N, C-alpha and C positions, 0 to 999 in steps of 0.2 A: 348460403351464397357460395358458389364455386367460381372463383376468379380465374377466367382464362381457360376453363375446361374445354371450351369448344374452339379455342383460338387457332387451331391447326385445320379446322374444316374448310374445304375450298369456298363455301359460301362466305365465310368470314373474310377470306383473303381477297375474293374476286368480285363479290356482288356489288354493283352500283345501279343506282336508280335507271339511268339511261341504258345501261348494258341489258338489264332485265326488260326494258321497254322494246329493245331490239329482238330479244329472243322469244318473248312471249307472244302468242296469237292475240291480236286485239279483240276485245269485247266489252260490252257495256257492263260496268259495274255500279253497284249501289253504295254510295258513300254516306256515312252518318255526319250530319251537320252538328257540331258542338257535343255537349255532354249528355247523351240520352239517359244514362242511368240516373242522373241527378236532375235534369232539366226536361226540356220539351223533346219529344222524339221526332225527328225530321230527317229525311233522306233527300240526296241529290244524285241523279244519274251522271255519269261521266264515261268517257273512253278510257280504258285501262292504260293504254299507251300514253295518252296525254296526261293522264294524272301522274303516272310515274316520272315523266320528264319534267313535269311541273315541280316535282319534289327537289329537283336539283337546282331550280331557279333561286337567286338571291332576292327576288322581288318579294314584297310583303305577301304573306299568306292570306287566303280568304279568312274572313271572320263572320261568323264562327269557323274554325278550322274544319276541313272536310277529312274524314277518317275512313280508311278502307279496313273494316274489322271482320274477324272470324273468316277471312278469305282463304279458299282452298287453293293455294298457288300451285300445289303439287298435281292438282287435278287439271289446272290450265296447261301445265308443261311438266309431264311426269319425269322427263329427263333431268329436271332440277334435283331429284332425289339423290343424284350422284354427288351433289355438292353439300349434302347433308349427311351427318353420321348419327342421327338420333339413337340408332339401335344400341350403340355403344353406352348410352347413359340411362337407358330405362332398364327396370327390373325384368328379369325373365318372366315369360308367361302372362304378360298383362295385355289388356286390349287398349289401344291408344288411338287418339285422333289428333292429327297434326293440322293446326290452323295458324294463319299469320295475321299480324296487325301492321299495316302500312300507313304511315301518315306523317304530317309536317310538325315542326316544333310547335308546341302549344296544344296539340291534340291531346285529349284526355279520355280515360275510362273511369267513370265515377266509382265511388266506394261501393264494394260488393264482396261477397264470397262465393266461390264456386262449389258445386257438389261433388267434383272429383278432384283428386291431386293434380297438379300441374307442374311440369318443367318448362320454364320460360328461357329461351336461348335468344340473347341479343345478337343479331346478325349485322345490322347496319345502324350507326347513329348511337345515341344515348338516351336512356329512360331513367325515370325516377319512381321508384315504388314507395308508397306509404304503406305500412303494414300494421295491422292491429289484431291483437290476439283474439282467438274464438271467444264468443260469448260477451265480449266487451260492448259491442254495439247494442246487442240485445239488453244488456243490464243498463244501458244509458237511454233506452227507450227510443232509439233512433232507426228503427226498422221502417223501410218504405212500404206502402201498399202498392207500388208499381210492380207489374208482372214482368218476370224474365224467365224463359224456359229453363236455363241451366245455372241460374245463379239468384242469390237473395240480395236485395238491394238496401242501401242505407238512405235514410231521409236527409242526412247531413254529410258534410265533406269531412275529410279526415282531420284537417287542422281545426275545424270547429270543434270536433269531439275532443281533440288533444287539449284544448283549452278549457274543457269543462272541469270544474273543480272536483268532481267526484271520480274522475279518471285518473288512474296510475300511470306514471311515467313508464313503468315497466311493460305496459300493455302496448307500447307504440315503438316503431322503428322506421327508418328511412334508409333505403340503400339506392345507390346509382349503379346502373348497368352500363358497361362499356362492351363494345364488340367482342364476342367470345366469352363473355360471362353467362352462367346459367344460375338461375334462381329456382329453388324448390318451393312452391306455395302449396302447403297441405290444404286439403279441402276444410272448409270452415273458416280459414284464416281470411279475415277482411283486408282487402287491399284496393288502393286507389293509385292509378298509373298515369304519369305526365310524360310526354315527349319532351326531352331537353333540346334535341335537334330532330331533323327529319329522320325517320327511324323505321326499321323492320325489326320485328320480333316474331319468332315462331314459338307457339305455346303447344305443349304436348299434353293433353289431358288424358289421363290414364287410371287404370285400377284392375283388380282381378276380374277375370272374364265373367264370372257369376255376379259379382257386385256391379259391374258396368252394365250387364243385361238387365238387372233389376232396376237400376237407376234409369236406364233408357226406357223401360215400360212405364215406370212412374211418370217420367217427363212426358211421354207420349200421351198417357191418360190426361195429364193436367192440361197438354196443349190442345187436345181435343175439346176439353171443356172451356178453354179460353177462346177457340174459334167459333164455339156455339154461343159465346157471350155470357158464359156462367162464371168465369173466372177472370180476374184482371180488369174489372169494370172501371177502376180508377186509373188506367192508363197502363202501357206496356212498352217494352223496347222493340217490338217487331212490326208494330203499325203506327203510321205517322199520326201525330196528333193535330187536329184542326183548330 
């Protein structure tokens, strides 16, 4: 955890949901309803502008919460890159992909680990990360059969695993991110993420060019098998469940 490492970035100082709604060209976006990693996969379409403005409302949020995940905000408005300074926090010579997670208080990402290292930058609002050391979920027999292209999923929530008698307290940690904080989550580290308030987080997945290219090819092969119906027959995070 790097407290305040990005605190001077213009995005941390200036971004507000309504301000982004004014700057961004409106488009239809696909929102995740609820916790698709742990529960049922369900999507809802929305206007991006209306969604962003709704996050500033004090009215009770939709149940289950609607979450804009893995969204390419910089593709929607490239000029926003001027407000971010990710280049100064990444190692030299790596390939990286910047995506954002935008959602209301109560929105969650279920327990999982990613296949690439991640630098998570909290831009707006507050988030809580539940972190579990590599191999812990595997050792406790809590791997989910649900398919995700870029992550491995757990069949249990973090708190459930923490309460198991065979789990060590040293394998678990909880950290809260404030605007400007940066969290390094190495590949293989399990994490579950909860929005404490309406929030924007930028995640930079990265690695050496050759390693990322190899992982990309591996993911592409698996995703082809998934679309052919040969992999992920017990559910996935990319197709709605009926």
